[in-house]
C-alpha positions as CSV (number, residue, x, y, z in Angstrom):
1,M,24.7,-9.3,-25.0
2,S,27.5,-7.6,-23.0
3,G,27.4,-7.3,-19.3
4,E,27.5,-3.6,-19.7
5,A,23.8,-3.5,-20.5
6,D,23.1,-4.6,-17.0
7,Y,24.3,-1.4,-15.5
8,E,23.6,2.3,-15.8
9,Y,26.4,4.8,-15.3
10,K,26.7,8.3,-13.9
11,V,29.6,10.8,-13.6
12,V,29.7,13.4,-10.8
13,N,32.4,15.8,-9.8
14,A,34.0,15.5,-6.4
15,P,33.4,18.5,-4.2
16,T,36.4,20.8,-4.1
17,S,37.7,23.8,-2.3
18,L,38.7,27.1,-3.8
19,L,39.6,27.0,-7.4
20,W,39.4,23.1,-7.5
21,F,42.8,22.7,-6.0
22,R,41.8,20.3,-3.2
23,I,39.1,17.7,-3.0
24,K,36.9,18.0,0.1
25,R,37.2,14.6,1.7
26,D,34.3,14.8,4.1
27,A,31.9,16.3,1.5
28,T,33.0,13.6,-1.0
29,E,32.3,10.9,1.5
30,R,28.8,12.3,2.3
31,L,28.1,12.5,-1.5
32,L,29.1,8.9,-2.1
33,N,27.1,7.7,1.0
34,D,24.0,9.5,-0.3
35,L,24.5,8.0,-3.8
36,A,25.1,4.6,-2.3
37,A,21.7,4.8,-0.6
38,D,20.2,5.0,-4.1
39,G,22.1,2.0,-5.2
40,W,25.1,3.7,-6.8
41,K,28.6,2.2,-6.4
42,L,31.9,3.9,-7.1
43,D,33.4,2.3,-10.2
44,E,36.3,4.5,-11.1
45,V,37.9,7.9,-10.2
46,V,39.8,10.2,-12.6
47,V,41.9,12.8,-10.8
48,N,42.5,15.8,-13.0
49,W,45.8,17.7,-13.2
50,W,44.3,20.8,-11.5
51,G,43.1,18.8,-8.5
52,G,39.5,18.1,-9.3
53,A,38.2,14.6,-9.7
54,E,35.4,12.9,-11.6
55,L,33.7,10.0,-9.9
56,F,32.3,7.3,-12.2
57,L,29.4,5.4,-10.6
58,R,27.3,2.5,-11.7
59,R,24.3,0.6,-10.4
60,S,22.3,-2.4,-11.6
61,R,19.3,-1.7,-13.8
């Protein structure tokens, strides 16, 4: 069995300002801290060409 089965994954969008051109740093930090309190860890970030970002999180099952 792969190690992947030991984790669950979640994707959330980073908070952005008007028209998704800029990621809100403080709001993103608060979001990640709130998710970390529930056991989620940032696994990967994909920054989109228009300025938005998807945050890939994982936690142990």
